[in-house]
Each structure stands twice: as C-alpha cells, then as structure tokens.
PDBQT receptor file of N, H, CA, C and O in Angstrom, charges set to zero:
ATOM      1  N   MET A   1     -36.291 -24.354  65.888  1.00  0.00    +0.000 N 
ATOM      2  CA  MET A   1     -37.364 -23.706  65.179  1.00  0.00    +0.000 C 
ATOM      3  C   MET A   1     -38.697 -24.311  65.580  1.00  0.00    +0.000 C 
ATOM      4  O   MET A   1     -39.005 -25.457  65.249  1.00  0.00    +0.000 OA
ATOM      5  N   ALA A   2     -39.440 -23.563  66.261  1.00  0.00    +0.000 N 
ATOM      6  H   ALA A   2     -39.191 -22.633  66.529  1.00  0.00    +0.000 HD
ATOM      7  CA  ALA A   2     -40.763 -24.015  66.672  1.00  0.00    +0.000 C 
ATOM      8  C   ALA A   2     -41.803 -23.298  65.838  1.00  0.00    +0.000 C 
ATOM      9  O   ALA A   2     -41.736 -22.084  65.647  1.00  0.00    +0.000 OA
ATOM     10  N   SER A   3     -42.758 -24.055  65.346  1.00  0.00    +0.000 N 
ATOM     11  H   SER A   3     -42.813 -25.041  65.501  1.00  0.00    +0.000 HD
ATOM     12  CA  SER A   3     -43.819 -23.428  64.548  1.00  0.00    +0.000 C 
ATOM     13  C   SER A   3     -44.981 -23.047  65.454  1.00  0.00    +0.000 C 
ATOM     14  O   SER A   3     -45.339 -23.781  66.375  1.00  0.00    +0.000 OA
ATOM     15  N   LYS A   4     -45.553 -21.906  65.179  1.00  0.00    +0.000 N 
ATOM     16  H   LYS A   4     -45.263 -21.310  64.431  1.00  0.00    +0.000 HD
ATOM     17  CA  LYS A   4     -46.670 -21.425  65.976  1.00  0.00    +0.000 C 
ATOM     18  C   LYS A   4     -47.965 -22.036  65.444  1.00  0.00    +0.000 C 
ATOM     19  O   LYS A   4     -48.224 -21.988  64.242  1.00  0.00    +0.000 OA
ATOM     20  N   LYS A   5     -48.763 -22.596  66.314  1.00  0.00    +0.000 N 
ATOM     21  H   LYS A   5     -48.552 -22.634  67.291  1.00  0.00    +0.000 HD
ATOM     22  CA  LYS A   5     -50.010 -23.233  65.917  1.00  0.00    +0.000 C 
ATOM     23  C   LYS A   5     -51.088 -22.172  65.716  1.00  0.00    +0.000 C 
ATOM     24  O   LYS A   5     -51.242 -21.264  66.533  1.00  0.00    +0.000 OA
ATOM     25  N   LYS A   6     -51.815 -22.298  64.641  1.00  0.00    +0.000 N 
ATOM     26  H   LYS A   6     -51.690 -23.035  63.977  1.00  0.00    +0.000 HD
ATOM     27  CA  LYS A   6     -52.869 -21.335  64.325  1.00  0.00    +0.000 C 
ATOM     28  C   LYS A   6     -54.146 -21.760  65.036  1.00  0.00    +0.000 C 
ATOM     29  O   LYS A   6     -54.661 -22.852  64.801  1.00  0.00    +0.000 OA
ATOM     30  N   SER A   7     -54.648 -20.901  65.898  1.00  0.00    +0.000 N 
ATOM     31  H   SER A   7     -54.230 -20.013  66.089  1.00  0.00    +0.000 HD
ATOM     32  CA  SER A   7     -55.864 -21.235  66.634  1.00  0.00    +0.000 C 
ATOM     33  C   SER A   7     -56.788 -20.031  66.711  1.00  0.00    +0.000 C 
ATOM     34  O   SER A   7     -57.212 -19.630  67.795  1.00  0.00    +0.000 OA
ATOM     35  N   ASP A   8     -57.098 -19.457  65.555  1.00  0.00    +0.000 N 
ATOM     36  H   ASP A   8     -56.754 -19.782  64.675  1.00  0.00    +0.000 HD
ATOM     37  CA  ASP A   8     -57.960 -18.285  65.569  1.00  0.00    +0.000 C 
ATOM     38  C   ASP A   8     -59.424 -18.626  65.320  1.00  0.00    +0.000 C 
ATOM     39  O   ASP A   8     -60.266 -17.728  65.337  1.00  0.00    +0.000 OA
ATOM     40  N   GLY A   9     -59.752 -19.899  65.089  1.00  0.00    +0.000 N 
ATOM     41  H   GLY A   9     -59.068 -20.628  65.075  1.00  0.00    +0.000 HD
ATOM     42  CA  GLY A   9     -61.138 -20.302  64.938  1.00  0.00    +0.000 C 
ATOM     43  C   GLY A   9     -61.706 -20.076  63.550  1.00  0.00    +0.000 C 
ATOM     44  O   GLY A   9     -62.927 -20.091  63.389  1.00  0.00    +0.000 OA
ATOM     45  N   SER A  10     -60.874 -19.868  62.544  1.00  0.00    +0.000 N 
ATOM     46  H   SER A  10     -59.883 -19.856  62.675  1.00  0.00    +0.000 HD
ATOM     47  CA  SER A  10     -61.392 -19.612  61.201  1.00  0.00    +0.000 C 
ATOM     48  C   SER A  10     -62.006 -20.870  60.581  1.00  0.00    +0.000 C 
ATOM     49  O   SER A  10     -62.823 -20.759  59.666  1.00  0.00    +0.000 OA
ATOM     50  N   GLY A  11     -61.637 -22.045  61.049  1.00  0.00    +0.000 N 
ATOM     51  H   GLY A  11     -60.974 -22.135  61.792  1.00  0.00    +0.000 HD
ATOM     52  CA  GLY A  11     -62.208 -23.282  60.523  1.00  0.00    +0.000 C 
ATOM     53  C   GLY A  11     -63.692 -23.394  60.795  1.00  0.00    +0.000 C 
ATOM     54  O   GLY A  11     -64.444 -23.919  59.974  1.00  0.00    +0.000 OA
ATOM     55  N   ILE A  12     -64.111 -22.903  61.946  1.00  0.00    +0.000 N 
ATOM     56  H   ILE A  12     -63.500 -22.478  62.613  1.00  0.00    +0.000 HD
ATOM     57  CA  ILE A  12     -65.534 -22.941  62.289  1.00  0.00    +0.000 C 
ATOM     58  C   ILE A  12     -66.315 -22.006  61.381  1.00  0.00    +0.000 C 
ATOM     59  O   ILE A  12     -67.417 -22.342  60.946  1.00  0.00    +0.000 OA
ATOM     60  N   GLN A  13     -65.758 -20.841  61.091  1.00  0.00    +0.000 N 
ATOM     61  H   GLN A  13     -64.863 -20.569  61.444  1.00  0.00    +0.000 HD
ATOM     62  CA  GLN A  13     -66.442 -19.894  60.214  1.00  0.00    +0.000 C 
ATOM     63  C   GLN A  13     -66.543 -20.446  58.797  1.00  0.00    +0.000 C 
ATOM     64  O   GLN A  13     -67.570 -20.272  58.140  1.00  0.00    +0.000 OA
ATOM     65  N   GLN A  14     -65.502 -21.103  58.322  1.00  0.00    +0.000 N 
ATOM     66  H   GLN A  14     -64.668 -21.245  58.856  1.00  0.00    +0.000 HD
ATOM     67  CA  GLN A  14     -65.544 -21.699  56.991  1.00  0.00    +0.000 C 
ATOM     68  C   GLN A  14     -66.571 -22.814  56.940  1.00  0.00    +0.000 C 
ATOM     69  O   GLN A  14     -67.302 -22.930  55.956  1.00  0.00    +0.000 OA
ATOM     70  N   ALA A  15     -66.642 -23.629  57.968  1.00  0.00    +0.000 N 
ATOM     71  H   ALA A  15     -66.049 -23.534  58.767  1.00  0.00    +0.000 HD
ATOM     72  CA  ALA A  15     -67.622 -24.715  57.999  1.00  0.00    +0.000 C 
ATOM     73  C   ALA A  15     -69.034 -24.162  58.023  1.00  0.00    +0.000 C 
ATOM     74  O   ALA A  15     -69.931 -24.731  57.400  1.00  0.00    +0.000 OA
ATOM     75  N   ALA A  16     -69.244 -23.068  58.727  1.00  0.00    +0.000 N 
ATOM     76  H   ALA A  16     -68.516 -22.606  59.233  1.00  0.00    +0.000 HD
ATOM     77  CA  ALA A  16     -70.576 -22.460  58.769  1.00  0.00    +0.000 C 
ATOM     78  C   ALA A  16     -70.968 -21.957  57.384  1.00  0.00    +0.000 C 
ATOM     79  O   ALA A  16     -72.133 -22.053  56.996  1.00  0.00    +0.000 OA
ATOM     80  N   GLY A  17     -70.027 -21.434  56.653  1.00  0.00    +0.000 N 
ATOM     81  H   GLY A  17     -69.081 -21.356  56.968  1.00  0.00    +0.000 HD
ATOM     82  CA  GLY A  17     -70.309 -20.979  55.290  1.00  0.00    +0.000 C 
ATOM     83  C   GLY A  17     -70.678 -22.128  54.378  1.00  0.00    +0.000 C 
ATOM     84  O   GLY A  17     -71.580 -21.998  53.551  1.00  0.00    +0.000 OA
ATOM     85  N   LEU A  18     -69.988 -23.261  54.518  1.00  0.00    +0.000 N 
ATOM     86  H   LEU A  18     -69.255 -23.366  55.190  1.00  0.00    +0.000 HD
ATOM     87  CA  LEU A  18     -70.313 -24.430  53.703  1.00  0.00    +0.000 C 
ATOM     88  C   LEU A  18     -71.681 -24.981  54.057  1.00  0.00    +0.000 C 
ATOM     89  O   LEU A  18     -72.437 -25.388  53.175  1.00  0.00    +0.000 OA
ATOM     90  N   ILE A  19     -72.001 -24.997  55.334  1.00  0.00    +0.000 N 
ATOM     91  H   ILE A  19     -71.387 -24.666  56.051  1.00  0.00    +0.000 HD
ATOM     92  CA  ILE A  19     -73.318 -25.488  55.754  1.00  0.00    +0.000 C 
ATOM     93  C   ILE A  19     -74.401 -24.588  55.173  1.00  0.00    +0.000 C 
ATOM     94  O   ILE A  19     -75.421 -25.083  54.692  1.00  0.00    +0.000 OA
ATOM     95  N   ARG A  20     -74.199 -23.306  55.209  1.00  0.00    +0.000 N 
ATOM     96  H   ARG A  20     -73.371 -22.904  55.600  1.00  0.00    +0.000 HD
ATOM     97  CA  ARG A  20     -75.175 -22.366  54.658  1.00  0.00    +0.000 C 
ATOM     98  C   ARG A  20     -75.296 -22.567  53.149  1.00  0.00    +0.000 C 
ATOM     99  O   ARG A  20     -76.395 -22.474  52.601  1.00  0.00    +0.000 OA
ATOM    100  N   TYR A  21     -74.172 -22.843  52.466  1.00  0.00    +0.000 N 
ATOM    101  H   TYR A  21     -73.280 -22.918  52.911  1.00  0.00    +0.000 HD
ATOM    102  CA  TYR A  21     -74.190 -23.038  51.017  1.00  0.00    +0.000 C 
ATOM    103  C   TYR A  21     -74.958 -24.305  50.656  1.00  0.00    +0.000 C 
ATOM    104  O   TYR A  21     -75.796 -24.276  49.755  1.00  0.00    +0.000 OA
ATOM    105  N   PHE A  22     -74.690 -25.412  51.338  1.00  0.00    +0.000 N 
ATOM    106  H   PHE A  22     -74.009 -25.436  52.070  1.00  0.00    +0.000 HD
ATOM    107  CA  PHE A  22     -75.317 -26.685  50.999  1.00  0.00    +0.000 C 
ATOM    108  C   PHE A  22     -76.732 -26.800  51.564  1.00  0.00    +0.000 C 
ATOM    109  O   PHE A  22     -77.473 -27.703  51.175  1.00  0.00    +0.000 OA
ATOM    110  N   ASP A  23     -77.116 -25.917  52.461  1.00  0.00    +0.000 N 
ATOM    111  H   ASP A  23     -76.514 -25.183  52.777  1.00  0.00    +0.000 HD
ATOM    112  CA  ASP A  23     -78.445 -25.969  53.043  1.00  0.00    +0.000 C 
ATOM    113  C   ASP A  23     -79.500 -25.415  52.089  1.00  0.00    +0.000 C 
ATOM    114  O   ASP A  23     -80.672 -25.779  52.183  1.00  0.00    +0.000 OA
ATOM    115  N   GLU A  24     -79.098 -24.548  51.183  1.00  0.00    +0.000 N 
ATOM    116  H   GLU A  24     -78.146 -24.251  51.107  1.00  0.00    +0.000 HD
ATOM    117  CA  GLU A  24     -80.039 -23.959  50.241  1.00  0.00    +0.000 C 
ATOM    118  C   GLU A  24     -80.414 -24.984  49.178  1.00  0.00    +0.000 C 
ATOM    119  O   GLU A  24     -79.560 -25.715  48.677  1.00  0.00    +0.000 OA
ATOM    120  N   GLU A  25     -81.699 -25.029  48.840  1.00  0.00    +0.000 N 
ATOM    121  H   GLU A  25     -82.393 -24.436  49.247  1.00  0.00    +0.000 HD
ATOM    122  CA  GLU A  25     -82.167 -25.934  47.800  1.00  0.00    +0.000 C 
ATOM    123  C   GLU A  25     -82.326 -25.162  46.503  1.00  0.00    +0.000 C 
ATOM    124  O   GLU A  25     -82.816 -24.033  46.491  1.00  0.00    +0.000 OA
ATOM    125  N   SER A  26     -81.913 -25.774  45.436  1.00  0.00    +0.000 N 
ATOM    126  H   SER A  26     -81.514 -26.691  45.446  1.00  0.00    +0.000 HD
ATOM    127  CA  SER A  26     -82.056 -25.153  44.133  1.00  0.00    +0.000 C 
ATOM    128  C   SER A  26     -83.473 -25.368  43.620  1.00  0.00    +0.000 C 
ATOM    129  O   SER A  26     -84.052 -26.439  43.798  1.00  0.00    +0.000 OA
ATOM    130  N   GLU A  27     -84.017 -24.356  42.991  1.00  0.00    +0.000 N 
ATOM    131  H   GLU A  27     -83.546 -23.486  42.847  1.00  0.00    +0.000 HD
ATOM    132  CA  GLU A  27     -85.359 -24.485  42.430  1.00  0.00    +0.000 C 
ATOM    133  C   GLU A  27     -85.348 -25.319  41.160  1.00  0.00    +0.000 C 
ATOM    134  O   GLU A  27     -86.390 -25.825  40.742  1.00  0.00    +0.000 OA
ATOM    135  N   ASP A  28     -84.175 -25.468  40.540  1.00  0.00    +0.000 N 
ATOM    136  H   ASP A  28     -83.329 -25.057  40.880  1.00  0.00    +0.000 HD
ATOM    137  CA  ASP A  28     -84.053 -26.242  39.316  1.00  0.00    +0.000 C 
ATOM    138  C   ASP A  28     -83.729 -27.707  39.586  1.00  0.00    +0.000 C 
ATOM    139  O   ASP A  28     -83.666 -28.509  38.654  1.00  0.00    +0.000 OA
ATOM    140  N   ALA A  29     -83.526 -28.062  40.841  1.00  0.00    +0.000 N 
ATOM    141  H   ALA A  29     -83.577 -27.411  41.599  1.00  0.00    +0.000 HD
ATOM    142  CA  ALA A  29     -83.129 -29.431  41.182  1.00  0.00    +0.000 C 
ATOM    143  C   ALA A  29     -84.298 -30.391  40.996  1.00  0.00    +0.000 C 
ATOM    144  O   ALA A  29     -85.462 -30.011  41.124  1.00  0.00    +0.000 OA
ATOM    145  N   TRP A  30     -83.966 -31.629  40.695  1.00  0.00    +0.000 N 
ATOM    146  H   TRP A  30     -83.021 -31.937  40.592  1.00  0.00    +0.000 HD
ATOM    147  CA  TRP A  30     -84.987 -32.661  40.557  1.00  0.00    +0.000 C 
ATOM    148  C   TRP A  30     -85.550 -32.988  41.926  1.00  0.00    +0.000 C 
ATOM    149  O   TRP A  30     -84.814 -33.055  42.910  1.00  0.00    +0.000 OA
ATOM    150  N   LYS A  31     -86.830 -33.188  41.984  1.00  0.00    +0.000 N 
ATOM    151  H   LYS A  31     -87.428 -33.133  41.185  1.00  0.00    +0.000 HD
ATOM    152  CA  LYS A  31     -87.490 -33.601  43.220  1.00  0.00    +0.000 C 
ATOM    153  C   LYS A  31     -87.894 -35.064  43.058  1.00  0.00    +0.000 C 
ATOM    154  O   LYS A  31     -88.726 -35.394  42.214  1.00  0.00    +0.000 OA
ATOM    155  N   ILE A  32     -87.307 -35.929  43.863  1.00  0.00    +0.000 N 
ATOM    156  H   ILE A  32     -86.630 -35.661  44.549  1.00  0.00    +0.000 HD
ATOM    157  CA  ILE A  32     -87.590 -37.364  43.797  1.00  0.00    +0.000 C 
ATOM    158  C   ILE A  32     -88.355 -37.738  45.057  1.00  0.00    +0.000 C 
ATOM    159  O   ILE A  32     -87.864 -37.565  46.173  1.00  0.00    +0.000 OA
ATOM    160  N   THR A  33     -89.553 -38.249  44.865  1.00  0.00    +0.000 N 
ATOM    161  H   THR A  33     -89.951 -38.390  43.959  1.00  0.00    +0.000 HD
ATOM    162  CA  THR A  33     -90.390 -38.631  45.996  1.00  0.00    +0.000 C 
ATOM    163  C   THR A  33     -90.064 -40.063  46.410  1.00  0.00    +0.000 C 
ATOM    164  O   THR A  33     -89.503 -40.818  45.616  1.00  0.00    +0.000 OA
ATOM    165  N   PRO A  34     -90.403 -40.447  47.630  1.00  0.00    +0.000 N 
ATOM    166  CA  PRO A  34     -90.197 -41.829  48.048  1.00  0.00    +0.000 C 
ATOM    167  C   PRO A  34     -90.959 -42.820  47.155  1.00  0.00    +0.000 C 
ATOM    168  O   PRO A  34     -90.478 -43.927  46.913  1.00  0.00    +0.000 OA
ATOM    169  N   PHE A  35     -92.130 -42.433  46.671  1.00  0.00    +0.000 N 
ATOM    170  H   PHE A  35     -92.521 -41.534  46.867  1.00  0.00    +0.000 HD
ATOM    171  CA  PHE A  35     -92.886 -43.316  45.774  1.00  0.00    +0.000 C 
ATOM    172  C   PHE A  35     -92.095 -43.607  44.501  1.00  0.00    +0.000 C 
ATOM    173  O   PHE A  35     -92.113 -44.738  44.015  1.00  0.00    +0.000 OA
ATOM    174  N   GLN A  36     -91.404 -42.613  43.955  1.00  0.00    +0.000 N 
ATOM    175  H   GLN A  36     -91.390 -41.694  44.350  1.00  0.00    +0.000 HD
ATOM    176  CA  GLN A  36     -90.607 -42.823  42.748  1.00  0.00    +0.000 C 
ATOM    177  C   GLN A  36     -89.446 -43.775  43.011  1.00  0.00    +0.000 C 
ATOM    178  O   GLN A  36     -89.104 -44.586  42.150  1.00  0.00    +0.000 OA
ATOM    179  N   VAL A  37     -88.845 -43.687  44.178  1.00  0.00    +0.000 N 
ATOM    180  H   VAL A  37     -89.123 -43.029  44.877  1.00  0.00    +0.000 HD
ATOM    181  CA  VAL A  37     -87.753 -44.600  44.526  1.00  0.00    +0.000 C 
ATOM    182  C   VAL A  37     -88.278 -46.028  44.639  1.00  0.00    +0.000 C 
ATOM    183  O   VAL A  37     -87.668 -46.958  44.111  1.00  0.00    +0.000 OA
ATOM    184  N   TYR A  38     -89.414 -46.209  45.329  1.00  0.00    +0.000 N 
ATOM    185  H   TYR A  38     -89.911 -45.454  45.757  1.00  0.00    +0.000 HD
ATOM    186  CA  TYR A  38     -90.009 -47.541  45.464  1.00  0.00    +0.000 C 
ATOM    187  C   TYR A  38     -90.395 -48.102  44.101  1.00  0.00    +0.000 C 
ATOM    188  O   TYR A  38     -90.134 -49.270  43.813  1.00  0.00    +0.000 OA
ATOM    189  N   ALA A  39     -91.015 -47.276  43.262  1.00  0.00    +0.000 N 
ATOM    190  H   ALA A  39     -91.227 -46.327  43.496  1.00  0.00    +0.000 HD
ATOM    191  CA  ALA A  39     -91.446 -47.736  41.943  1.00  0.00    +0.000 C 
ATOM    192  C   ALA A  39     -90.248 -48.142  41.086  1.00  0.00    +0.000 C 
ATOM    193  O   ALA A  39     -90.308 -49.141  40.370  1.00  0.00    +0.000 OA
ATOM    194  N   ALA A  40     -89.165 -47.376  41.157  1.00  0.00    +0.000 N 
ATOM    195  H   ALA A  40     -89.116 -46.564  41.739  1.00  0.00    +0.000 HD
ATOM    196  CA  ALA A  40     -87.971 -47.710  40.385  1.00  0.00    +0.000 C 
ATOM    197  C   ALA A  40     -87.361 -49.022  40.873  1.00  0.00    +0.000 C 
ATOM    198  O   ALA A  40     -86.941 -49.844  40.059  1.00  0.00    +0.000 OA
ATOM    199  N   CYS A  41     -87.308 -49.228  42.178  1.00  0.00    +0.000 N 
ATOM    200  H   CYS A  41     -87.649 -48.561  42.840  1.00  0.00    +0.000 HD
ATOM    201  CA  CYS A  41     -86.752 -50.478  42.720  1.00  0.00    +0.000 C 
ATOM    202  C   CYS A  41     -87.601 -51.685  42.327  1.00  0.00    +0.000 C 
ATOM    203  O   CYS A  41     -87.071 -52.730  41.951  1.00  0.00    +0.000 OA
ATOM    204  N   ILE A  42     -88.906 -51.534  42.416  1.00  0.00    +0.000 N 
ATOM    205  H   ILE A  42     -89.337 -50.685  42.722  1.00  0.00    +0.000 HD
ATOM    206  CA  ILE A  42     -89.795 -52.636  42.033  1.00  0.00    +0.000 C 
ATOM    207  C   ILE A  42     -89.688 -52.911  40.534  1.00  0.00    +0.000 C 
ATOM    208  O   ILE A  42     -89.655 -54.068  40.116  1.00  0.00    +0.000 OA
ATOM    209  N   GLY A  43     -89.634 -51.851  39.725  1.00  0.00    +0.000 N 
ATOM    210  H   GLY A  43     -89.661 -50.911  40.065  1.00  0.00    +0.000 HD
ATOM    211  CA  GLY A  43     -89.518 -52.018  38.278  1.00  0.00    +0.000 C 
ATOM    212  C   GLY A  43     -88.214 -52.689  37.874  1.00  0.00    +0.000 C 
ATOM    213  O   GLY A  43     -88.215 -53.592  37.038  1.00  0.00    +0.000 OA
ATOM    214  N   ILE A  44     -87.109 -52.258  38.456  1.00  0.00    +0.000 N 
ATOM    215  H   ILE A  44     -87.108 -51.524  39.136  1.00  0.00    +0.000 HD
ATOM    216  CA  ILE A  44     -85.807 -52.865  38.134  1.00  0.00    +0.000 C 
ATOM    217  C   ILE A  44     -85.763 -54.308  38.625  1.00  0.00    +0.000 C 
ATOM    218  O   ILE A  44     -85.253 -55.189  37.932  1.00  0.00    +0.000 OA
ATOM    219  N   GLY A  45     -86.295 -54.548  39.817  1.00  0.00    +0.000 N 
ATOM    220  H   GLY A  45     -86.709 -53.833  40.380  1.00  0.00    +0.000 HD
ATOM    221  CA  GLY A  45     -86.320 -55.920  40.334  1.00  0.00    +0.000 C 
ATOM    222  C   GLY A  45     -87.157 -56.836  39.463  1.00  0.00    +0.000 C 
ATOM    223  O   GLY A  45     -86.769 -57.976  39.205  1.00  0.00    +0.000 OA
ATOM    224  N   THR A  46     -88.308 -56.348  39.006  1.00  0.00    +0.000 N 
ATOM    225  H   THR A  46     -88.624 -55.423  39.216  1.00  0.00    +0.000 HD
ATOM    226  CA  THR A  46     -89.164 -57.145  38.120  1.00  0.00    +0.000 C 
ATOM    227  C   THR A  46     -88.473 -57.429  36.800  1.00  0.00    +0.000 C 
ATOM    228  O   THR A  46     -88.548 -58.542  36.280  1.00  0.00    +0.000 OA
ATOM    229  N   PHE A  47     -87.794 -56.415  36.254  1.00  0.00    +0.000 N 
ATOM    230  H   PHE A  47     -87.733 -55.511  36.677  1.00  0.00    +0.000 HD
ATOM    231  CA  PHE A  47     -87.077 -56.604  35.001  1.00  0.00    +0.000 C 
ATOM    232  C   PHE A  47     -86.016 -57.696  35.127  1.00  0.00    +0.000 C 
ATOM    233  O   PHE A  47     -85.931 -58.570  34.264  1.00  0.00    +0.000 OA
ATOM    234  N   PHE A  48     -85.210 -57.659  36.182  1.00  0.00    +0.000 N 
ATOM    235  H   PHE A  48     -85.279 -56.949  36.883  1.00  0.00    +0.000 HD
ATOM    236  CA  PHE A  48     -84.164 -58.672  36.350  1.00  0.00    +0.000 C 
ATOM    237  C   PHE A  48     -84.756 -60.051  36.633  1.00  0.00    +0.000 C 
ATOM    238  O   PHE A  48     -84.194 -61.061  36.211  1.00  0.00    +0.000 OA
ATOM    239  N   TYR A  49     -85.871 -60.103  37.333  1.00  0.00    +0.000 N 
ATOM    240  H   TYR A  49     -86.328 -59.282  37.675  1.00  0.00    +0.000 HD
ATOM    241  CA  TYR A  49     -86.539 -61.384  37.552  1.00  0.00    +0.000 C 
ATOM    242  C   TYR A  49     -86.983 -61.979  36.216  1.00  0.00    +0.000 C 
ATOM    243  O   TYR A  49     -86.795 -63.170  35.967  1.00  0.00    +0.000 OA
ATOM    244  N   LEU A  50     -87.573 -61.144  35.360  1.00  0.00    +0.000 N 
ATOM    245  H   LEU A  50     -87.725 -60.177  35.562  1.00  0.00    +0.000 HD
ATOM    246  CA  LEU A  50     -88.021 -61.638  34.059  1.00  0.00    +0.000 C 
ATOM    247  C   LEU A  50     -86.852 -62.038  33.172  1.00  0.00    +0.000 C 
ATOM    248  O   LEU A  50     -86.965 -62.986  32.395  1.00  0.00    +0.000 OA
ATOM    249  N   VAL A  51     -85.732 -61.332  33.273  1.00  0.00    +0.000 N 
ATOM    250  H   VAL A  51     -85.639 -60.562  33.904  1.00  0.00    +0.000 HD
ATOM    251  CA  VAL A  51     -84.540 -61.715  32.510  1.00  0.00    +0.000 C 
ATOM    252  C   VAL A  51     -84.048 -63.081  32.965  1.00  0.00    +0.000 C 
ATOM    253  O   VAL A  51     -83.697 -63.915  32.131  1.00  0.00    +0.000 OA
ATOM    254  N   ASN A  52     -84.014 -63.326  34.272  1.00  0.00    +0.000 N 
ATOM    255  H   ASN A  52     -84.298 -62.648  34.950  1.00  0.00    +0.000 HD
ATOM    256  CA  ASN A  52     -83.546 -64.615  34.792  1.00  0.00    +0.000 C 
ATOM    257  C   ASN A  52     -84.489 -65.752  34.428  1.00  0.00    +0.000 C 
ATOM    258  O   ASN A  52     -84.054 -66.897  34.300  1.00  0.00    +0.000 OA
ATOM    259  N   GLN A  53     -85.772 -65.455  34.260  1.00  0.00    +0.000 N 
ATOM    260  H   GLN A  53     -86.126 -64.526  34.364  1.00  0.00    +0.000 HD
ATOM    261  CA  GLN A  53     -86.739 -66.488  33.898  1.00  0.00    +0.000 C 
ATOM    262  C   GLN A  53     -86.793 -66.721  32.390  1.00  0.00    +0.000 C 
ATOM    263  O   GLN A  53     -87.462 -67.652  31.943  1.00  0.00    +0.000 OA
ATOM    264  N   GLY A  54     -86.119 -65.915  31.612  1.00  0.00    +0.000 N 
ATOM    265  H   GLY A  54     -85.575 -65.159  31.976  1.00  0.00    +0.000 HD
ATOM    266  CA  GLY A  54     -86.089 -66.084  30.158  1.00  0.00    +0.000 C 
ATOM    267  C   GLY A  54     -87.248 -65.420  29.439  1.00  0.00    +0.000 C 
ATOM    268  O   GLY A  54     -87.397 -65.604  28.231  1.00  0.00    +0.000 OA
ATOM    269  N   VAL A  55     -88.058 -64.670  30.127  1.00  0.00    +0.000 N 
ATOM    270  H   VAL A  55     -87.936 -64.521  31.109  1.00  0.00    +0.000 HD
ATOM    271  CA  VAL A  55     -89.228 -64.038  29.508  1.00  0.00    +0.000 C 
ATOM    272  C   VAL A  55     -88.803 -62.944  28.534  1.00  0.00    +0.000 C 
ATOM    273  O   VAL A  55     -89.386 -62.814  27.458  1.00  0.00    +0.000 OA
ATOM    274  N   ILE A  56     -87.808 -62.169  28.894  1.00  0.00    +0.000 N 
ATOM    275  H   ILE A  56     -87.334 -62.275  29.768  1.00  0.00    +0.000 HD
ATOM    276  CA  ILE A  56     -87.366 -61.071  28.034  1.00  0.00    +0.000 C 
ATOM    277  C   ILE A  56     -86.803 -61.612  26.725  1.00  0.00    +0.000 C 
ATOM    278  O   ILE A  56     -87.101 -61.074  25.659  1.00  0.00    +0.000 OA
ATOM    279  N   SER A  57     -86.004 -62.654  26.788  1.00  0.00    +0.000 N 
ATOM    280  H   SER A  57     -85.761 -63.091  27.654  1.00  0.00    +0.000 HD
ATOM    281  CA  SER A  57     -85.459 -63.228  25.549  1.00  0.00    +0.000 C 
ATOM    282  C   SER A  57     -86.569 -63.849  24.708  1.00  0.00    +0.000 C 
ATOM    283  O   SER A  57     -86.501 -63.816  23.480  1.00  0.00    +0.000 OA
ATOM    284  N   TRP A  58     -87.581 -64.410  25.344  1.00  0.00    +0.000 N 
ATOM    285  H   TRP A  58     -87.636 -64.437  26.342  1.00  0.00    +0.000 HD
ATOM    286  CA  TRP A  58     -88.723 -64.964  24.604  1.00  0.00    +0.000 C 
ATOM    287  C   TRP A  58     -89.474 -63.851  23.868  1.00  0.00    +0.000 C 
ATOM    288  O   TRP A  58     -89.872 -64.022  22.716  1.00  0.00    +0.000 OA
ATOM    289  N   ILE A  59     -89.665 -62.712  24.538  1.00  0.00    +0.000 N 
ATOM    290  H   ILE A  59     -89.342 -62.573  25.474  1.00  0.00    +0.000 HD
ATOM    291  CA  ILE A  59     -90.332 -61.582  23.912  1.00  0.00    +0.000 C 
ATOM    292  C   ILE A  59     -89.483 -61.039  22.751  1.00  0.00    +0.000 C 
ATOM    293  O   ILE A  59     -90.018 -60.689  21.699  1.00  0.00    +0.000 OA
ATOM    294  N   MET A  60     -88.168 -60.972  22.945  1.00  0.00    +0.000 N 
ATOM    295  H   MET A  60     -87.733 -61.256  23.800  1.00  0.00    +0.000 HD
ATOM    296  CA  MET A  60     -87.280 -60.470  21.880  1.00  0.00    +0.000 C 
ATOM    297  C   MET A  60     -87.272 -61.419  20.687  1.00  0.00    +0.000 C 
ATOM    298  O   MET A  60     -87.103 -60.959  19.558  1.00  0.00    +0.000 OA
ATOM    299  N   ASP A  61     -87.448 -62.723  20.889  1.00  0.00    +0.000 N 
ATOM    300  H   ASP A  61     -87.585 -63.097  21.806  1.00  0.00    +0.000 HD
ATOM    301  CA  ASP A  61     -87.489 -63.689  19.802  1.00  0.00    +0.000 C 
ATOM    302  C   ASP A  61     -88.757 -63.550  18.965  1.00  0.00    +0.000 C 
ATOM    303  O   ASP A  61     -88.777 -63.980  17.812  1.00  0.00    +0.000 OA
ATOM    304  N   LEU A  62     -89.804 -62.964  19.515  1.00  0.00    +0.000 N 
ATOM    305  H   LEU A  62     -89.788 -62.614  20.452  1.00  0.00    +0.000 HD
ATOM    306  CA  LEU A  62     -91.040 -62.768  18.760  1.00  0.00    +0.000 C 
ATOM    307  C   LEU A  62     -90.851 -61.728  17.644  1.00  0.00    +0.000 C 
ATOM    308  O   LEU A  62     -91.534 -61.788  16.621  1.00  0.00    +0.000 OA
ATOM    309  N   PHE A  63     -89.945 -60.796  17.834  1.00  0.00    +0.000 N 
ATOM    310  H   PHE A  63     -89.390 -60.747  18.665  1.00  0.00    +0.000 HD
ATOM    311  CA  PHE A  63     -89.728 -59.737  16.849  1.00  0.00    +0.000 C 
ATOM    312  C   PHE A  63     -88.562 -60.087  16.012  1.00  0.00    +0.000 C 
ATOM    313  O   PHE A  63     -88.198 -59.330  15.112  1.00  0.00    +0.000 OA
TER     314      PHE A  63
C-alpha cells in the first residue's frame, strides 16, 4: 500500500490568505509609539530602583 503524496500547491494559497488576513490593521487596535515604550521602560526601571533603595517603603510609612 503506497500512499499518494498531495502536491497541488494548496499550502501556498492558504499561506497567502493568512498573510492577507494578518496584514490588515484594525482601526480599533491600540497604537503604541516608540516614545511610549521608552517612557514605560524608564518608569518601570525607576520604580524598581526606588524600591531597592527603600524610598517606596519610606513613602508608604509616611501614610
């Protein structure tokens, strides 16, 4: 029993459909600028630096 190999090229057509689907941008999608990414990284880094230095716990002890 030998199985016949399928070689009709339908995989390429399916891949083209997926590329077309994922290539479209949604108008409802969030737009994140590079500045927002940099600002978030700097903000998170500053927060963890202050936590390691004990500043955040000092501020929390004031309240």
